[in-house]
Structure formats: C-alpha cells, structure tokens
C-alpha positions as CSV (number, residue, x, y, z in Angstrom):
1,M,58.6,-51.7,8.3
2,S,55.2,-50.6,7.2
3,S,56.5,-48.8,4.2
4,H,57.7,-52.0,2.6
5,L,54.2,-53.8,2.6
6,P,52.4,-54.3,-0.7
7,Q,49.9,-51.6,-1.5
8,T,46.5,-53.4,-2.0
9,T,42.9,-52.6,-1.4
10,G,40.5,-54.6,0.7
11,R,38.3,-55.2,-2.4
12,S,40.9,-56.9,-4.4
13,E,41.8,-59.2,-1.6
14,I,38.1,-60.2,-1.1
15,F,37.6,-60.8,-4.9
16,R,40.6,-63.1,-5.1
17,G,39.3,-65.1,-2.2
18,R,35.9,-65.7,-3.8
19,I,37.5,-66.8,-7.0
20,R,39.5,-69.4,-5.2
21,T,36.6,-70.9,-3.0
22,Y,33.6,-71.0,-5.5
23,P,34.7,-73.9,-7.7
24,G,35.2,-76.1,-4.6
25,V,31.7,-75.5,-3.4
26,I,30.2,-76.3,-6.7
27,L,32.2,-79.5,-7.0
28,F,31.2,-80.5,-3.6
29,L,27.5,-79.8,-4.3
30,L,27.7,-81.7,-7.6
31,I,29.2,-84.7,-5.9
32,I,26.5,-84.7,-3.3
33,A,23.8,-84.3,-6.0
34,G,25.3,-87.0,-8.1
35,A,25.5,-89.4,-5.2
36,A,21.9,-88.6,-4.3
37,G,20.9,-89.2,-7.9
38,L,22.7,-92.5,-8.0
39,I,21.0,-93.5,-4.7
40,V,17.6,-92.6,-6.1
41,Y,18.3,-94.3,-9.4
42,G,19.6,-97.3,-7.7
43,G,16.6,-97.4,-5.5
44,L,14.2,-97.0,-8.5
45,Q,16.2,-99.7,-10.4
46,S,16.2,-101.9,-7.4
47,R,12.4,-101.5,-7.1
48,R,11.9,-102.2,-10.8
49,D,14.1,-105.3,-10.4
50,R,12.0,-106.4,-7.4
51,D,8.8,-105.7,-9.3
52,Q,10.0,-107.6,-12.4
53,A,11.1,-110.5,-10.2
54,A,7.8,-110.5,-8.5
55,D,6.0,-110.4,-11.8
56,R,8.1,-113.3,-13.1
57,Y,7.4,-115.3,-10.0
58,N,3.6,-114.6,-10.1
59,D,3.6,-115.6,-13.8
60,Y,5.5,-118.8,-13.0
61,I,3.1,-119.7,-10.2
62,F,0.1,-118.9,-12.5
63,H,1.4,-121.2,-15.3
64,K,2.4,-123.9,-12.8
65,R,-1.2,-124.4,-11.9
66,K,-2.5,-123.8,-15.4
67,I,-4.1,-126.8,-17.2
68,R,-1.9,-127.5,-20.2
69,D,-4.4,-127.4,-23.0
70,G,-2.6,-124.6,-24.7
71,G,-5.6,-122.3,-24.8
72,V,-6.0,-118.7,-23.9
73,N,-9.1,-117.1,-22.2
74,E,-10.3,-114.3,-24.5
75,D,-11.6,-112.3,-21.6
76,G,-8.2,-112.3,-19.8
77,D,-7.3,-113.1,-16.2
78,I,-7.7,-111.4,-12.9
79,I,-4.6,-109.7,-11.6
80,S,-4.9,-108.9,-7.8
81,E,-3.4,-105.8,-6.2
82,D,-0.6,-107.9,-4.8
83,G,0.3,-109.0,-8.4
84,Q,-1.0,-112.6,-8.2
85,I,-2.6,-113.8,-11.4
86,G,-5.7,-115.9,-11.4
87,N,-5.9,-116.1,-7.6
88,P,-8.2,-113.3,-6.4
89,L,-8.9,-112.6,-2.8
90,K,-12.4,-111.9,-3.9
91,Y,-14.2,-112.2,-7.2
92,P,-15.7,-109.0,-8.6
93,D,-19.4,-108.5,-8.4
94,M,-20.5,-109.0,-12.0
95,G,-23.8,-107.1,-11.4
96,C,-25.9,-109.8,-13.1
97,E,-29.5,-110.4,-12.3
98,L,-30.9,-113.9,-11.7
99,P,-32.8,-114.7,-14.9
100,N,-36.0,-116.6,-15.0
101,Y,-34.7,-119.9,-16.5
102,M,-37.5,-121.6,-18.5
103,S,-38.0,-124.9,-20.3
104,K,-40.2,-124.3,-23.4
105,G,-40.3,-125.3,-27.0
106,G,-37.9,-128.0,-26.2
107,K,-35.2,-125.5,-25.2
108,I,-33.7,-123.9,-22.1
109,V,-34.3,-120.2,-22.2
110,A,-32.9,-117.4,-19.9
111,V,-35.4,-114.5,-19.6
112,S,-34.4,-111.2,-18.1
113,K,-36.7,-108.9,-16.1
114,N,-37.1,-106.7,-19.1
115,G,-38.3,-109.6,-21.2
116,T,-35.0,-110.2,-23.1
117,S,-34.7,-114.0,-23.8
118,V,-31.6,-116.0,-24.7
119,T,-31.9,-119.7,-25.8
120,L,-29.1,-121.9,-24.5
121,G,-27.6,-125.2,-25.5
122,I,-25.6,-127.1,-22.9
123,K,-22.1,-128.5,-23.3
124,G,-21.6,-129.6,-19.7
125,T,-19.5,-131.8,-17.5
126,N,-19.8,-133.3,-14.0
127,W,-17.3,-132.3,-11.3
128,F,-17.7,-134.5,-8.3
129,G,-16.4,-134.6,-4.7
130,M,-18.9,-132.4,-2.9
131,E,-21.1,-135.4,-2.3
132,T,-18.3,-137.3,-0.4
133,S,-17.3,-137.0,3.2
134,L,-14.5,-134.6,2.1
135,R,-17.2,-132.1,1.1
136,I,-15.0,-130.5,-1.7
137,P,-14.9,-130.8,-5.4
138,Y,-11.7,-132.8,-6.2
139,G,-8.6,-131.4,-7.7
140,L,-8.1,-128.3,-5.6
141,W,-5.1,-129.6,-3.5
142,E,-2.4,-128.1,-5.7
143,N,1.1,-129.3,-4.7
144,S,4.4,-129.9,-6.3
145,E,3.1,-133.0,-8.1
146,N,-0.6,-132.5,-8.9
147,G,-3.7,-130.5,-8.4
148,T,-4.8,-127.1,-9.6
149,S,-7.2,-124.3,-8.5
150,A,-10.9,-123.6,-8.9
151,Y,-10.1,-120.6,-11.0
152,E,-8.0,-122.6,-13.4
153,I,-10.6,-125.3,-13.7
154,A,-13.2,-122.7,-14.6
155,S,-10.8,-121.2,-17.1
156,F,-10.0,-124.5,-18.7
157,L,-13.7,-125.3,-19.1
158,S,-14.3,-121.9,-20.7
159,R,-11.4,-122.3,-23.1
160,N,-12.9,-125.6,-24.3
161,K,-16.4,-124.1,-24.7
162,F,-18.1,-125.9,-21.7
163,N,-20.8,-123.6,-20.4
164,S,-22.3,-125.7,-17.5
165,V,-21.1,-127.8,-14.6
166,R,-23.3,-130.4,-12.8
167,L,-22.2,-130.3,-9.2
168,P,-23.1,-133.5,-7.2
169,L,-24.2,-132.8,-3.6
170,S,-25.1,-134.9,-0.6
171,I,-28.4,-134.4,1.4
172,A,-26.6,-135.3,4.7
173,N,-23.8,-132.8,3.9
174,I,-26.4,-130.1,3.2
175,L,-28.2,-130.7,6.4
176,T,-25.2,-130.9,8.7
177,N,-23.5,-128.0,6.8
178,S,-20.1,-128.9,8.2
179,P,-17.0,-127.2,6.9
180,P,-15.1,-129.1,4.1
181,E,-12.0,-131.0,4.7
182,K,-9.6,-128.1,4.6
183,D,-6.4,-130.2,4.3
184,L,-7.4,-131.2,0.8
185,I,-7.6,-127.7,-0.6
186,N,-4.7,-125.4,-1.1
187,M,-5.9,-122.1,0.3
188,A,-2.8,-120.3,-0.9
189,T,-3.9,-120.8,-4.5
190,N,-7.7,-120.8,-3.8
191,R,-7.8,-117.6,-1.7
192,A,-11.4,-116.7,-2.6
193,I,-12.8,-120.0,-1.4
194,N,-14.9,-119.8,1.8
195,L,-14.5,-122.9,3.9
196,K,-16.8,-121.8,6.7
197,S,-19.4,-124.3,5.9
198,Y,-20.7,-126.8,3.2
199,V,-23.0,-124.2,1.8
200,S,-20.3,-121.5,1.7
201,M,-18.2,-124.0,-0.3
202,I,-21.0,-124.3,-2.8
203,Q,-21.4,-120.6,-3.0
204,S,-17.7,-120.2,-3.7
205,I,-17.6,-122.7,-6.5
206,V,-20.7,-121.1,-8.1
207,T,-19.0,-117.7,-7.9
208,V,-15.8,-119.0,-9.5
209,L,-17.7,-120.6,-12.4
210,G,-19.9,-117.6,-12.8
211,Y,-16.8,-115.4,-13.4
212,R,-16.3,-117.4,-16.6
213,R,-20.1,-117.3,-17.3
214,I,-20.5,-121.0,-16.7
215,S,-23.8,-122.2,-15.2
216,V,-24.2,-124.7,-12.4
217,L,-26.7,-127.5,-12.0
218,L,-27.0,-128.6,-8.4
219,S,-27.5,-132.3,-8.3
220,L,-29.2,-133.8,-5.3
221,H,-26.9,-136.8,-5.8
222,T,-26.6,-138.9,-2.7
223,L,-28.5,-139.3,0.5
224,T,-25.3,-139.7,2.5
225,P,-21.6,-139.5,1.6
226,Q,-21.5,-143.3,1.8
227,A,-24.7,-144.3,-0.1
228,S,-26.6,-142.8,-3.1
229,G,-30.0,-144.3,-2.3
230,G,-32.4,-145.5,-4.9
231,A,-35.1,-143.0,-3.9
232,W,-35.3,-139.6,-2.3
233,Y,-35.7,-141.0,1.2
234,S,-34.5,-144.1,3.1
235,E,-35.2,-145.3,6.6
236,R,-32.2,-147.5,6.4
237,L,-29.9,-144.5,5.6
238,G,-31.6,-142.2,8.1
239,V,-33.0,-139.7,5.6
240,S,-36.7,-138.9,5.6
241,E,-38.7,-137.2,3.0
242,E,-39.0,-134.2,5.3
243,D,-35.2,-134.2,5.7
244,Y,-34.9,-134.1,1.9
245,L,-37.2,-131.1,1.6
246,K,-35.3,-129.3,4.4
247,A,-32.1,-129.7,2.4
248,V,-33.9,-128.2,-0.6
249,D,-34.9,-125.3,1.5
250,R,-31.4,-124.7,2.7
251,L,-30.1,-124.5,-0.9
252,T,-32.8,-122.1,-2.1
253,S,-32.5,-119.8,0.9
254,S,-28.8,-119.6,0.6
255,L,-28.3,-119.6,-3.2
256,C,-31.4,-118.1,-4.9
257,S,-30.2,-114.6,-5.5
258,S,-28.5,-112.4,-8.1
259,K,-25.1,-113.1,-6.6
260,Y,-25.5,-116.7,-7.7
261,W,-27.2,-115.8,-11.0
262,N,-25.6,-118.7,-12.9
263,I,-27.4,-121.5,-11.0
264,V,-29.8,-122.9,-13.6
265,G,-31.6,-125.3,-11.3
266,V,-31.7,-128.5,-9.3
267,D,-31.4,-132.1,-10.5
268,L,-34.1,-133.4,-8.1
269,K,-32.6,-136.8,-7.4
270,N,-29.7,-138.7,-9.0
271,E,-30.7,-142.1,-10.4
272,P,-33.8,-143.1,-8.4
273,Y,-33.4,-146.7,-9.6
274,E,-35.4,-148.3,-6.8
275,S,-38.5,-146.1,-7.5
276,S,-41.6,-146.6,-9.7
277,W,-43.3,-144.1,-12.0
278,G,-46.8,-143.7,-10.8
279,G,-46.9,-147.1,-9.1
280,E,-45.9,-148.4,-5.7
281,D,-43.9,-146.4,-3.2
282,P,-41.4,-145.0,-3.6
283,D,-43.2,-143.4,-6.5
284,W,-40.8,-141.1,-8.3
285,H,-43.5,-139.3,-10.3
286,R,-44.9,-138.2,-7.0
287,G,-41.5,-137.5,-5.5
288,A,-40.4,-135.4,-8.5
289,T,-43.6,-133.4,-8.4
290,L,-43.2,-132.8,-4.7
291,I,-39.6,-131.8,-4.8
292,G,-39.9,-129.8,-8.0
293,N,-42.7,-127.7,-6.5
294,R,-40.7,-127.1,-3.4
295,V,-37.8,-125.9,-5.4
296,I,-39.8,-123.4,-7.5
297,S,-42.0,-122.2,-4.6
298,D,-38.8,-121.1,-2.9
299,C,-36.9,-120.1,-6.1
300,K,-39.2,-119.3,-9.0
301,N,-36.2,-118.6,-11.3
302,W,-34.7,-122.1,-11.2
303,L,-35.5,-125.2,-13.2
304,A,-36.4,-128.7,-12.0
305,F,-34.4,-131.4,-13.7
306,V,-36.1,-134.8,-13.6
307,E,-34.3,-138.1,-14.2
308,G,-35.9,-141.4,-15.1
309,I,-36.0,-144.7,-13.1
310,N,-34.8,-148.2,-14.0
311,G,-37.0,-150.9,-15.4
312,Q,-37.1,-153.9,-17.8
313,H,-38.4,-153.5,-21.3
314,T,-38.6,-155.3,-24.6
315,I,-37.2,-154.0,-27.9
316,T,-36.6,-155.2,-31.4
317,L,-33.3,-154.2,-33.0
318,Q,-32.1,-155.4,-36.4
319,G,-34.9,-158.0,-36.4
320,K,-33.9,-159.4,-33.0
321,T,-36.3,-159.0,-30.1
322,D,-34.9,-159.1,-26.5
323,T,-35.3,-157.5,-23.1
324,Y,-33.1,-154.8,-21.7
325,Y,-32.8,-152.7,-18.5
326,D,-32.7,-148.9,-18.5
327,W,-29.5,-147.2,-17.5
328,W,-30.0,-145.9,-14.0
329,G,-31.8,-142.6,-14.3
330,G,-32.6,-143.4,-18.0
331,G,-36.1,-144.9,-17.8
332,L,-38.6,-142.2,-18.8
333,Q,-41.1,-144.4,-20.8
334,S,-43.9,-143.7,-18.4
335,A,-43.5,-139.9,-18.7
336,K,-45.4,-140.2,-22.0
337,R,-48.6,-141.1,-20.2
338,L,-47.8,-139.5,-16.9
339,P,-45.6,-136.4,-17.3
340,V,-44.3,-134.3,-14.4
341,R,-46.4,-131.2,-14.2
342,L,-45.5,-128.5,-11.6
343,D,-47.5,-125.6,-10.2
344,V,-45.6,-123.2,-12.5
345,N,-45.4,-123.9,-16.2
346,N,-42.2,-124.3,-18.2
347,K,-40.1,-125.4,-15.3
348,V,-39.4,-129.1,-16.0
349,V,-36.3,-130.4,-17.9
350,Y,-36.0,-134.1,-18.4
351,A,-32.4,-135.2,-17.7
352,P,-31.9,-139.0,-18.3
353,H,-28.7,-140.9,-18.3
354,Y,-27.2,-143.0,-21.0
355,Y,-23.9,-145.0,-20.7
356,T,-21.6,-147.5,-22.4
357,T,-20.0,-150.9,-21.9
358,A,-17.6,-149.3,-19.4
359,V,-20.6,-149.3,-17.0
360,N,-22.4,-152.4,-18.2
361,P,-21.8,-154.5,-21.4
362,A,-25.4,-154.3,-22.8
363,W,-26.1,-156.9,-25.4
364,Y,-27.3,-154.3,-28.0
365,F,-23.7,-153.0,-28.3
366,Y,-22.6,-156.3,-29.8
367,A,-23.3,-158.8,-32.5
368,G,-23.0,-161.6,-30.1
369,G,-21.5,-162.9,-26.9
370,T,-22.2,-164.8,-23.6
371,F,-22.9,-163.2,-20.2
372,G,-20.7,-164.7,-17.5
373,P,-19.8,-164.1,-13.8
374,S,-19.6,-160.5,-12.5
375,G,-21.6,-159.3,-15.6
376,V,-18.8,-159.8,-18.1
377,Y,-19.7,-160.5,-21.7
378,A,-17.4,-163.3,-23.0
379,D,-16.7,-164.1,-26.6
380,Y,-18.2,-160.7,-27.7
381,V,-18.4,-159.8,-31.3
382,E,-18.1,-156.1,-32.1
383,L,-20.6,-154.4,-34.4
384,D,-19.9,-152.3,-37.5
385,N,-20.4,-148.6,-37.1
386,A,-23.7,-148.3,-38.8
387,T,-25.4,-151.1,-36.7
388,L,-23.9,-149.8,-33.5
389,Y,-25.0,-146.3,-34.2
390,R,-28.5,-147.5,-35.0
391,N,-28.8,-149.5,-31.9
392,V,-27.7,-146.6,-29.8
393,A,-30.2,-144.3,-31.5
394,D,-33.1,-146.8,-31.1
395,T,-32.4,-147.6,-27.4
396,M,-32.0,-143.9,-26.6
397,Y,-35.3,-143.2,-28.3
398,D,-37.1,-146.1,-26.5
399,M,-35.9,-145.0,-23.0
400,F,-36.4,-141.2,-23.4
401,G,-35.7,-139.9,-26.8
402,F,-39.4,-139.8,-27.8
403,L,-39.8,-136.9,-25.4
404,V,-37.8,-134.7,-27.7
405,D,-40.5,-135.1,-30.3
406,E,-43.6,-135.3,-28.0
407,T,-43.1,-132.7,-25.3
408,E,-42.5,-129.0,-24.9
409,N,-40.0,-129.7,-22.2
410,A,-36.3,-129.5,-22.8
411,V,-34.5,-132.8,-22.8
412,L,-30.8,-133.3,-22.2
413,L,-28.5,-136.0,-20.8
414,G,-27.6,-135.4,-17.2
415,E,-24.9,-138.0,-17.5
416,F,-23.2,-139.8,-20.5
417,G,-19.8,-141.1,-21.2
418,G,-17.4,-143.8,-20.1
419,L,-13.9,-144.8,-21.1
420,Y,-12.7,-143.2,-24.3
421,E,-9.0,-142.9,-24.8
422,K,-8.4,-146.0,-22.6
423,D,-11.1,-148.2,-24.4
424,A,-9.5,-151.7,-24.8
425,H,-11.9,-153.1,-27.4
426,P,-10.0,-153.9,-30.6
427,R,-12.7,-151.9,-32.6
428,K,-13.3,-149.3,-29.8
429,T,-16.9,-150.2,-29.0
430,T,-17.0,-148.0,-25.9
431,Q,-15.5,-145.1,-27.7
432,R,-17.8,-145.5,-30.7
433,T,-20.8,-145.7,-28.4
434,I,-19.9,-142.3,-26.9
435,D,-19.5,-140.9,-30.4
436,A,-23.0,-142.3,-31.3
437,T,-24.5,-140.7,-28.2
438,I,-23.0,-137.3,-29.1
439,R,-24.3,-137.7,-32.7
440,E,-27.8,-138.4,-31.3
441,I,-27.6,-135.3,-29.1
442,M,-26.6,-133.2,-32.1
443,E,-29.1,-134.6,-34.7
444,K,-32.3,-135.2,-32.7
445,G,-32.9,-131.9,-31.0
446,Y,-31.6,-132.5,-27.5
447,C,-30.5,-129.4,-25.5
448,G,-27.1,-131.0,-24.9
449,G,-25.7,-132.9,-22.0
450,Y,-23.2,-133.3,-19.1
451,M,-20.4,-135.8,-19.8
452,W,-19.2,-137.9,-16.8
453,S,-16.8,-136.5,-15.8
454,L,-14.1,-133.9,-15.4
455,N,-12.4,-136.0,-12.6
456,P,-9.6,-138.4,-13.5
457,E,-10.9,-140.6,-10.7
458,S,-14.1,-141.4,-12.7
459,A,-14.3,-145.2,-12.2
460,Y,-15.8,-147.8,-14.5
461,Q,-16.2,-151.6,-14.2
462,F,-15.6,-153.2,-17.7
463,N,-12.8,-152.7,-20.2
464,P,-13.4,-154.4,-22.6
465,A,-16.7,-156.3,-22.2
466,D,-15.1,-159.5,-21.1
467,T,-12.9,-158.0,-18.4
468,S,-14.1,-156.6,-15.1
469,G,-12.1,-154.4,-12.7
470,K,-11.6,-150.8,-11.9
471,F,-10.7,-148.5,-14.8
472,T,-10.5,-144.7,-14.5
473,E,-10.6,-141.9,-17.0
474,G,-11.8,-138.3,-17.1
475,L,-11.4,-135.0,-19.0
476,L,-8.2,-134.5,-17.0
477,E,-5.4,-136.9,-16.4
478,D,-4.3,-138.0,-12.9
479,D,-2.3,-134.9,-12.2
480,W,-5.3,-132.6,-12.8
481,L,-3.0,-130.5,-15.1
482,T,-2.8,-132.6,-18.3
483,P,-5.9,-132.6,-20.5
484,N,-7.2,-135.8,-22.0
485,K,-6.9,-134.5,-25.5
486,V,-8.4,-137.5,-27.2
487,F,-11.6,-137.2,-25.1
488,I,-11.7,-133.4,-25.4
489,R,-11.4,-133.7,-29.2
490,A,-14.3,-136.1,-29.3
491,L,-16.5,-133.7,-27.3
492,E,-15.7,-130.9,-29.7
493,A,-18.5,-132.2,-31.8
494,L,-20.8,-130.5,-29.2
495,D,-19.2,-127.1,-30.1
496,D,-21.6,-127.0,-33.0
497,L,-24.6,-127.5,-30.8
498,K,-27.3,-125.0,-31.7
499,D,-27.5,-122.1,-29.2
500,L,-24.3,-123.1,-27.4
501,K,-23.0,-120.0,-25.8
502,R,-21.8,-118.6,-22.5
503,F,-24.6,-118.0,-20.0
504,P,-25.9,-114.4,-20.3
505,C,-25.2,-111.8,-17.7
506,F,-28.2,-109.5,-17.7
507,Q,-27.0,-106.4,-15.9
508,E,-29.2,-105.2,-13.1
509,E,-29.4,-101.6,-11.8
510,I,-29.3,-102.6,-8.1
511,T,-27.4,-105.7,-6.9
512,A,-29.6,-107.9,-4.8
513,K,-28.5,-108.7,-1.3
514,S,-27.5,-112.4,-0.8
515,T,-27.1,-114.7,2.2
516,D,-23.7,-116.2,2.8
517,E,-23.2,-119.0,5.2
C-alpha cells in the first residue's frame, strides 16, 4: 500500500501550510487594530463632544449673567481650569504696589515708590448694600429671574469707562464683623467671594474691582444698619467717637496693603447734616480732622474725603434773593475760612453732594410754584435751559464750587443724580438738572464724581415736583441685567473728563503680605 502514496517532501507540505494560514492571521490582526482604532477614535470624539458641550454650557452660563450693554472687555475674561468663564475660584495676584494717593494742584494723583505719578479723573458710581443688615452689595443673588455676579458688575462698569466705586459701609457692621447674609449671594457664580466676615466681604469686592483696575472709595456711611446718623457719633444710636475710630482702625489694619492697591481712601462720614463747622458740638471740622488723621496715621497711602454739612444760606439768582438749604453733605462754605488740615499734606479731598428735585424740589430749579404738605412744590413752572443751568452753576458754586478755584485740594462730587429716564416733568427738569451738574463737573475743574447709584433700588421722593411717593431708578434696571441706556448715555459726557483712565497698577518686585479676615 505504501507504493501508491504521493511522493512529496516535508518542505513542500510545510510551505503550502504557511501560505494557507498567513492571510487569516493578518486579517484577524487588522480587524483587531481597526476595532481598537475605532474605539480610540470614538473615545477621542466623545471627549471632544463632551468638551465642546461643556464649553457651550459655560459660555451659556457666562452670557446668562452678563449685563446686556452689548460691550466687550478689551482685556478679555478669566477662564478657570474647570472651563468656567468669568467665575474664578481665586483672582490672580496682579502684583501691584499700593500707590501713595495724593490730592494736590486740585487733582488726585497716584504716586509710585519710584516717583512715577499718574493724574486721575473720576467717573464713579455708588454701589450700596454693605451698610444694611444684609452686609452685602446688592445684586449678587443671581437666579433664573434676576441678579448677576460681582465679576460681571466690575466688567460692566469697566466697559462703560467707570474707574471708581464708592462703597457705603456701616460702623456697627465693621465693629461686629459678622458674616454677610449668605442666602442673598449666589456662591456658585461668585466663587471667589469670601463670606467669612464683613471685612472679608469688603476685601473680596475690592479684589474683584481691582481686577478691572477700578478703584474703591470706602464710605463710612451709616452708624448702624438702621440709621445713618447726622454726626460721627450718637449716644442714641449707641456709637461713640471711640467706637468710630476703632472701626477706622479695623479697616486700615485689614485693607492697607498692596493686595488692596486700588483703595483710594475713606469718605470720613456720609452727610453729617446735624453737625456744625467750627461751632457747637458735634463740630464736623474737628471730627473730620480727627478721623482723617487717624486714617492717614494708620495708612499713609490713602486719602481722606471730606463732605460738607447742612445749613441755611441766602443767595441772589436772576435778580431774586431768597434763602436755601444745602444738600446734605453739600455745605462747605466755612471751609474757606476754616479748611481741614491734616498732619500730612496733600491728603484731603473735598467730596460734597448735589442733588435734584427727585430728592427735594428746591425753588431755584423753577420759575415759580407753591410749597405744600410733604414738601411738594405745587403749580410749579419749569425754567428754560439757560436759566436752569445758570441756577445749578451758581448754587453749586455757593455751596462748594469756590473751592475748585481757591484751594489746592481736589474737589469732586461724592454723590449726585436722581431720576433720569423716569423723570415725569413735562420739560424734564430733574433730567436737565443732572445734565447741568455734569456740565459743571466738566467745565469748572472738578476731579469728577460718583453718581447715585448703580442699584435699581435707588429711591427718591418726588416725581415730578408736585407729587410725593417712592420712585426708583439706577444704572441698572430691576433685573440687574438690563442697563439703563438713557442714564448711561447721559453719563457718557464724563468720558471726556480730563485724566479719566483706569487706575494704574505699578508693578512691585515683592508682593506685600496682607491680612485676610
């Protein structure tokens, strides 16, 4: 049987076997490689899809809290490691030194350690809420209906060329240093805000504004969250002069450092309307000198902003002689004979207030009328533009404007404003009064001013002169997301203010250590 078997060699059998099995192995390996490639590609594509979805979501959230003025910040926005836009966990250390802020030649000047000086005009606004029992600046409660973030407020102000914020504070709040009302701030969209204490809240707001190179003026605004007080102390309200100075000490010890380089100074007392100037106690000239020296002894870099008092005076306008009362905080007539002089030169800024019919329908805003119950001005007759503007100019000059010409100290308005878009006068007397005030600031050498206010809750008592009630208007509408374009457009006149610019960040070689509370 063996003789009939095919005659073959072992080599040929082995060769034919290899030829048959090799394509199968390659195909198998290719299938595996292809599958692996598809898995990897699918994974990468899935990751890209997830990243793109996350980016779209973060962009949506960012624009949801964005104030709708249509502007863009030239210096861009912070993007955190987790992709969130405009919501940092921590703000970057800007490495700025705390300048020596000076008031000289009628100007505010920032001077660096190496002697570099930058003259500054002020286009400012007030942002209130810290002086209340809530202990937070309003508007940070972002939800599905209203509210925004501190980052976006700073960005909005920067886009519209505001370079300073006056931040009202309460003496009692500073002394107790209790945490803010956390339920009224959305911490998911304000992640860098420190709610540990009242002072840490101030530090956080200063830092946010500093990122956009916006300065902060700390206003010692009220004695308690419930009452302003017409002087810097009050037995009835339970705040002594020593308490007041302790509050000053807490601010200087916690905030006078390079980390808070953008604090320009302290408004020593908001509207000391129950005080005299060099007369009976409470004597605001003495008080301003005392508090101002306390500020600069603890923080030599800051400025002391001094408001006026409230008194009755006589003035002749358009041939008519009559009496008038200063706007609270506006009476600086006696500073001519008795100026505030501190232990360090070039540290006083005069910061009077000037308002409109929305606060009180003063007779000099009208050609005629009759005062009635609750302060209304019945049967009022509105003035033409030229006469109204002249009366605004003359009353501003009589109260405090002369200081622009007769002193080396800088002069600005710590508060001005009222109803603008919502002015109900047929000829817009309140609106035109604000326009006239801005024109005086621009033409007469003021350093600028702080309009009242950013907050839509800003409340006024008269609209128009013959109607009393509660009327509100601010730079932002009630949702804190819609800008009051009419008012913002009116304030654009201040964009031409001489020396208006962002506050300078003088770089320092070594970052100073600061105290956080």
